[in-house]
C-alpha positions in Angstrom: 2.3 -40.8 7.3 0.4 -43.5 5.4 2.1 -45.3 2.6 1.7 -43.9 -0.9 -0.5 -45.9 -3.3 1.5 -47.5 -6.1 -0.6 -47.5 -9.2 1.6 -50.2 -10.8 0.1 -52.8 -8.5 -3.3 -52.3 -10.2 -1.9 -52.2 -13.7 -3.5 -54.6 -16.1 -0.1 -55.4 -17.7 1.2 -56.6 -14.3 -0.7 -59.9 -14.7 -0.2 -60.3 -18.4 2.8 -60.4 -20.8 3.9 -56.8 -20.9 6.4 -57.6 -23.6 3.5 -57.1 -26.1 3.5 -53.4 -25.2 7.1 -53.0 -26.4 6.7 -53.5 -30.1 7.5 -51.2 -33.0 5.7 -49.5 -35.8 2.1 -50.4 -36.6 2.0 -53.1 -33.9 1.9 -50.3 -31.3 -1.5 -49.2 -32.5 -2.7 -52.7 -31.8 -0.9 -53.0 -28.5 -2.5 -49.9 -27.1 -5.9 -51.5 -27.3 -4.8 -53.6 -24.3 -4.5 -50.5 -22.2 -8.0 -49.3 -22.8 -9.5 -51.6 -20.1 -6.8 -50.8 -17.5 -7.9 -49.0 -14.3 -4.7 -47.0 -14.0 -4.3 -45.9 -17.5 -4.1 -42.2 -16.5 -1.4 -42.8 -13.9 0.6 -44.9 -16.3 0.5 -42.3 -19.1 1.4 -39.5 -16.6 4.3 -41.5 -15.4 5.6 -42.1 -19.0 5.2 -38.4 -19.8 6.7 -37.1 -16.6 9.7 -39.5 -16.9 10.0 -38.9 -20.6 9.9 -42.7 -21.3 10.7 -43.1 -25.0 9.9 -46.7 -25.7 6.7 -48.8 -25.5 3.0 -48.2 -25.1 2.2 -46.5 -21.9 -1.3 -45.5 -20.8 -2.7 -46.3 -24.2 -0.4 -44.0 -26.1 2.3 -45.0 -28.6 5.8 -43.6 -28.6 4.9 -41.2 -31.4 1.7 -40.0 -29.7 3.6 -39.2 -26.5 6.3 -37.3 -28.4 3.7 -35.2 -30.2 1.9 -34.5 -26.9 5.2 -33.4 -25.2 6.1 -31.2 -28.2 2.6 -29.7 -28.2 2.6 -28.9 -24.4 6.2 -28.1 -23.5 5.2 -26.0 -20.5 3.6 -28.8 -18.5 5.6 -29.3 -15.3 3.6 -32.3 -14.0 1.6 -34.5 -16.3 0.4 -36.4 -13.2 -1.2 -33.3 -11.8 -2.6 -32.1 -15.2 -4.2 -35.5 -16.1 -5.4 -36.1 -12.5 -7.1 -32.6 -12.5 -8.6 -33.3 -15.9 -10.0 -36.6 -14.8 -11.5 -35.0 -11.7 -13.1 -32.3 -13.8 -14.5 -34.8 -16.2 -16.2 -36.9 -13.5 -17.3 -34.0 -11.3 -20.5 -33.2 -13.2 -21.6 -36.9 -13.0 -20.9 -37.0 -9.3 -22.8 -33.7 -8.8 -25.7 -35.0 -10.9 -25.7 -38.2 -8.9 -25.8 -36.3 -5.6 -28.6 -34.1 -6.9 -30.6 -37.2 -7.8 -30.1 -38.7 -4.4 -31.2 -35.5 -2.7 -34.3 -35.3 -4.9 -35.1 -38.9 -4.2 -34.7 -38.3 -0.4 -37.0 -35.3 -0.6 -39.6 -37.2 -2.6 -39.5 -40.0 0.0 -39.9 -37.5 2.8 -42.8 -35.8 1.1 -44.4 -39.2 0.5 -44.0 -40.1 4.2 -45.6 -36.8 5.2 -48.6 -37.7 2.9 -49.0 -41.0 4.7 -49.1 -39.3 8.2 -52.5 -38.8 9.7 -53.5 -35.1 9.9 
């Protein structure tokens, strides 16, 4: 069985001072801006929610925001699954549109080539 991918190895805070993500109060709103460019923001947030991590900014959400999310959705058994599915659903239309454009371009090229063939 192949090894499981560890999202932490791709986390933006791994190569920066992560202490800045463990601040209090209004500083958390500023700290979460750092997360917005992170490629594993969804995985990080899901981890914090699934593990009920109380302190720090995780996945771009403050402690207060995570608590509110957990209170509002008490029935969620796996945030990793829920957020992963939501991300897939969000990007699926773009992927389908891209595939449709590629098929249309291939058909147009095929039609153009047929026009160039001698009769």
